C-alpha positions in Angstrom: 9.6 33.1 -12.5 9.7 30.9 -15.6 9.9 27.2 -14.8 12.0 24.8 -16.8 11.7 21.0 -17.1 10.4 19.4 -13.9 11.8 22.1 -11.6 9.3 23.9 -9.4 10.6 26.1 -6.6 9.0 26.2 -3.1 10.3 28.6 -0.4 13.2 26.3 0.5 12.4 23.2 -1.6 13.0 22.6 -5.3 10.9 19.8 -6.8 13.4 18.7 -9.4 12.3 15.3 -10.3 14.4 14.9 -13.4 17.6 15.5 -11.5 16.6 13.4 -8.6 15.5 10.5 -10.9 18.8 10.3 -12.6 20.5 9.8 -9.2 18.3 6.8 -8.4 19.1 4.6 -11.4 21.3 2.2 -9.4 21.6 -1.4 -10.5 19.3 -2.4 -7.6 16.6 0.1 -8.6 16.9 -0.9 -12.3 16.5 -4.6 -11.2 13.3 -3.7 -9.3 11.9 -1.9 -12.3 12.7 -4.8 -14.7 11.0 -7.3 -12.4 7.8 -5.2 -11.9 7.5 -4.5 -15.6 8.0 -8.2 -16.4 5.3 -9.2 -13.9 2.9 -6.5 -15.3 3.3 -7.8 -18.8 2.7 -11.5 -17.9 -0.4 -10.7 -15.8 -2.3 -8.6 -18.3 -3.8 -11.6 -20.1 -4.6 -13.3 -16.8 -6.5 -10.3 -15.5 -8.7 -10.4 -18.6 -9.4 -14.1 -18.4 -9.8 -14.9 -14.7 -12.4 -12.4 -13.6 -14.1 -14.6 -11.1 -10.9 -15.6 -9.2 -9.7 -12.0 -9.2 -13.1 -10.8 -7.8 -12.5 -13.0 -4.8 -9.0 -11.7 -4.4 -10.2 -8.1 -4.7 -12.7 -8.6 -1.9 -10.0 -10.0 0.4 -7.6 -7.2 -0.5 -10.1 -4.5 0.2 -10.6 -5.9 3.7 -6.9 -6.3 4.3 -6.0 -2.8 2.9 -8.7 -1.1 5.0 -7.6 -2.9 8.1 -3.8 -2.5 7.6 -3.7 1.2 6.6 -5.8 2.2 9.6 -4.0 -0.2 12.0 -0.7 1.6 11.2 -2.3 4.8 12.7 -3.8 3.0 15.7 -7.3 2.9 14.3 -8.7 -0.5 15.0 -11.9 -2.6 15.5 -12.6 -6.3 15.7 -12.0 -8.4 12.6 -15.6 -9.3 12.3 -16.8 -5.7 12.6 -14.2 -4.6 10.1 -15.3 -7.2 7.5 -18.9 -6.1 8.0 -18.0 -2.4 7.6 -16.0 -3.0 4.4 -18.9 -5.1 3.0 -21.3 -2.4 4.2 -23.3 -4.8 6.3 -23.2 -2.6 9.3 -22.8 1.1 10.3 -20.0 2.7 12.3 -20.4 2.7 16.1 -17.5 4.9 17.2 -14.8 7.2 15.9 -12.4 4.5 14.8 -15.2 2.7 12.8 -16.2 6.0 11.2 -12.7 6.6 10.0 -12.5 3.0 8.8 -15.7 3.5 6.8 -14.3 6.6 5.3 -11.2 4.8 4.2 -13.3 2.0 2.7 -15.2 4.5 0.6 -12.1 6.4 -0.7 -10.5 3.0 -1.5 -13.6 2.0 -3.5 -13.6 5.3 -5.3 -10.0 4.8 -6.4 -10.5 1.1 -7.4 -13.5 2.0 -9.5 -12.6 5.4 -11.0 -8.8 5.8 -10.9 -8.7 6.8 -14.6 -10.9 9.8 -13.8 -9.1 11.0 -10.7 -6.3 13.4 -11.7 -3.5 14.0 -9.2 -4.3 17.6 -8.4 -4.7 19.5 -5.1 -8.5 19.9 -5.6 -8.9 16.2 -6.1 -6.7 15.3 -3.2 -8.8 17.6 -1.0 -12.0 15.8 -2.2 -10.5 12.4 -1.3 -9.5 13.7 2.1 -13.0 15.1 2.6 -14.5 11.7 1.9 -12.0 10.1 4.3 -13.6 12.0 7.1 -17.2 12.2 5.8 -18.5 10.0 8.7 -16.5 11.8 11.4 -18.8 14.8 11.9 -15.8 17.1 12.0 -14.7 19.9 9.7 -11.1 18.6 9.4 -11.8 16.7 6.2 -11.2 18.4 2.9 -9.1 21.3 4.1 -5.4 21.9 4.3 -3.9 22.5 7.8 -4.5 25.9 9.4 -1.7 25.6 11.9 1.8 24.2 11.7 2.4 20.6 12.6 5.3 18.3 13.4 6.0 14.6 12.8 6.9 13.1 16.2 7.4 9.7 17.6 6.9 8.5 21.2 9.5 6.4 23.0 8.8 3.5 25.3 9.3 5.9 28.2 6.6 8.2 26.9 8.9 11.0 25.7 8.3 12.4 22.3 11.0 13.2 19.7 10.3 15.5 16.7 11.4 13.5 13.7 10.5 16.1 11.0 9.1 19.6 10.8 6.9 19.8 7.7 6.1 22.8 5.5 4.4 25.6 7.4 0.7 25.9 7.2 0.7 29.2 5.3 3.0 27.7 2.6 1.0 24.5 2.2 -1.6 25.4 -0.5 1.1 26.8 -2.8 3.5 23.9 -2.0 0.8 21.4 -3.0 0.1 23.3 -6.3 3.7 23.2 -7.2 4.2 19.6 -6.2 1.4 18.5 -8.4 2.6 20.7 -11.3 6.1 19.2 -11.0 4.7 15.7 -10.9 2.7 16.1 -14.1 5.7 17.8 -15.8 7.9 14.8 -14.9 5.2 12.3 -15.9 5.2 13.7 -19.4 8.9 13.0 -19.7 9.4 9.6 -21.5 12.8 9.2 -19.8 11.2 9.0 -16.3 9.7 5.7 -15.2 6.4 6.3 -13.3 7.4 3.5 -10.9 10.2 5.7 -9.5 8.3 9.0 -9.8 5.5 7.6 -7.6 7.5 7.1 -4.4 9.3 10.4 -4.9 5.9 12.2 -5.1 4.6 10.3 -2.0 7.7 11.2 -0.1 7.3 14.9 -1.0 3.6 14.7 0.0 4.5 13.3 3.4 7.2 15.9 3.9 4.7 18.7 3.1 2.3 16.9 5.5 -0.6 19.0 4.2 -3.4 17.9 6.6 -3.9 18.1 10.4 -4.7 14.4 10.3 -4.9 11.5 7.8 -1.6 12.2 6.0 -0.4 8.6 6.3 -3.6 7.1 5.1 -3.8 9.6 2.3 -0.3 8.8 1.2 -1.2 5.1 0.9 -4.3 5.9 -1.0 -2.4 8.1 -3.3 0.2 5.4 -3.8 -2.5 3.1 -5.1 -4.0 5.8 -7.3 -0.6 6.6 -8.9 0.1 2.9 -9.5 -3.3 2.2 -11.0 -3.2 5.3 -13.3 0.2 4.0 -14.6 -1.3 0.6 -15.3 0.2 -1.3 -12.3 -2.8 -3.1 -10.8 -1.3 -5.7 -8.4 -2.4 -3.6 -5.4 -6.1 -4.2 -6.3 -5.6 -8.0 -5.6 -2.7 -8.1 -3.1 -2.9 -5.5 -0.4 0.0 -3.2 -0.6 -1.1 -1.5 2.7 -0.8 -4.9 4.4 2.7 -5.3 3.0 3.6 -1.9 4.5 1.9 -2.6 7.9 3.8 -5.9 8.1 7.1 -4.1 7.6 6.2 -0.9 9.4 9.5 -0.5 11.1 11.4 -0.6 7.8 8.8 1.8 6.3 9.4 4.4 9.0 13.2 3.9 8.9 13.2 4.5 5.1 10.9 7.5 5.4 13.2 9.1 8.1 16.3 8.5 6.1 14.8 10.0 2.9 13.3 13.0 4.6 16.5 14.2 6.3 17.6 17.4 4.6 14.4 17.6 2.6 13.8 21.3 3.1 17.3 22.2 1.7 17.0 19.8 -1.2 19.8 17.6 0.2 17.8 14.5 1.1 18.4 11.1 -0.4 15.3 9.6 -2.1 16.9 6.2 -2.4 15.8 4.5 0.9 12.2 5.4 0.4 12.1 4.6 -3.3 13.9 1.3 -2.7 11.4 0.4 0.1 8.3 1.2 -2.0 9.6 -0.6 -5.1 10.3 -3.6 -2.8 6.8 -3.6 -1.5 5.4 -3.3 -5.0 7.6 -6.2 -6.2 6.4 -8.3 -3.3 2.8 -7.7 -4.2 3.4 -8.7 -7.8 5.3 -11.8 -6.8 2.5 -12.9 -4.5 0.0 -12.4 -7.2 2.1 -14.3 -9.7 2.5 -17.2 -7.3 -1.3 -17.4 -6.8 -1.9 -17.2 -10.6 0.6 -19.9 -11.4 -1.2 -22.3 -9.0 -4.5 -21.4 -10.6 -3.2 -21.8 -14.1 -1.9 -25.3 -13.4 -4.9 -27.2 -14.5 -3.2 -30.5 -13.5 -3.4 -29.7 -9.8 -6.6 -30.6 -7.9 -7.7 -28.3 -5.2 -5.9 -30.3 -2.5 -2.7 -30.1 -4.6 -3.0 -26.3 -4.7 -3.4 -26.1 -1.0 -0.3 -28.3 -0.6 1.7 -26.0 -2.9 0.5 -22.8 -1.1 1.9 -24.2 2.2 5.1 -25.7 0.6 6.0 -22.4 -1.1 5.5 -20.3 2.1 8.5 -19.9 4.3 7.5 -20.0 8.0 4.2 -20.6 9.6 0.7 -19.5 8.5 -2.8 -19.7 9.9 -5.7 -21.5 8.3 -7.3 -18.1 7.5 -4.1 -17.1 5.6 -4.1 -20.3 3.6 -7.8 -19.7 2.7 -7.0 -16.2 1.6 -4.5 -17.5 -0.9 -7.1 -20.0 -2.2 -10.3 -17.9 -2.2 -12.1 -20.2 -4.5 -11.6 -23.3 -2.3 -14.1 -24.0 0.5 -13.2 -24.0 4.2 -14.1 -27.7 4.4 -11.7 -28.6 1.6 -8.9 -26.7 3.2 -9.5 -28.4 6.6 -9.6 -31.8 5.0 -6.4 -31.2 3.1 -4.6 -29.9 6.2 -5.6 -33.1 8.1 -4.4 -35.3 5.3 -1.0 -33.5 5.2 -0.6 -33.6 9.0 -1.4 -37.3 9.0 1.3 -37.8 6.3 3.8 -35.6 8.2 4.1 -33.1 5.3 2.7 -30.3 7.4 3.3 -29.6 11.1 0.7 -28.0 13.4 1.9 -25.5 15.9 -0.1 -24.2 18.9 -3.8 -24.7 19.3 -7.2 -23.0 19.4 -7.1 -19.4 18.2 -3.2 -19.6 18.0 -2.9 -22.4 15.6 -0.3 -22.3 12.8 0.8 -24.7 10.0 4.2 -25.0 8.6 5.7 -27.2 5.8 7.9 -30.0 7.1 11.0 -29.7 5.0 12.4 -32.9 6.5 9.9 -34.9 4.5 11.3 -33.6 1.1 
């Protein structure tokens, strides 16, 4: 069958990105696109001139991304062990840590070589293989051999099937056609890659091509697609952490957008809106940190003050330090004490559960 435009037919599903894209150009989506493109333009020069500062942000983001993406799937270890694993200062001790180490390596590959990683089934299989290279199993680097379902467990322990993905026997061809459709749409100058990216990721998740690791692969592919299109905020502000911190909204958007997917009657808008919102939040956070750094009139204590003042709600000392990676722990602690003494900052809790919040009553 001859294929036209971005239409590629699966057994039940038509990957018609052009048609789907045109339905998504609501005022809200257009506003997201304008905001992200504006941030991208402003930050290009900064990325070139602030290499040292960005290197510190990159190190923090790698730790946060690895932790958050695995935490969503229930794969956890202690914070100290995770930091040492990401920095390759230790070796994995158990299954969770082996999967964390695999994610670390795939994330590093994408960060360093995204321009040379085409979005094709063979390359996706290689990335999945590396995700499981420490696991000692044969599940990595192969599409599923048996059918799977996406289920959720209720508080009473009962499971509900939320979505039935593409059958195992259809999966290799579905992935071929998905990637072909994506590249056809990407060549269309009328389609913004920022909208095409979440549509592709949604289709990937609905195909659910692997027995395990689909969620983590979807987040790695999200970064790969963004970087290849020139949107690099996720290297310095963890998009995976943004998703983990709004996990309920993520799953709600995914469920809404996957309903009717097999028949081509689903609504891409909830998932596209959510992913553009996450990307916008990452860019705004990066812009906020850059603005503080670029203000040469502010001393380090002044930057710490502005970080707290601009944050709604409470935050820990560690979170404040992450936003000021070039400022020492001693300087942060001294600034916090001065601001608490003056009443500008309020301390909540104590010990491991200590937070700081800006006192709006003092303004």
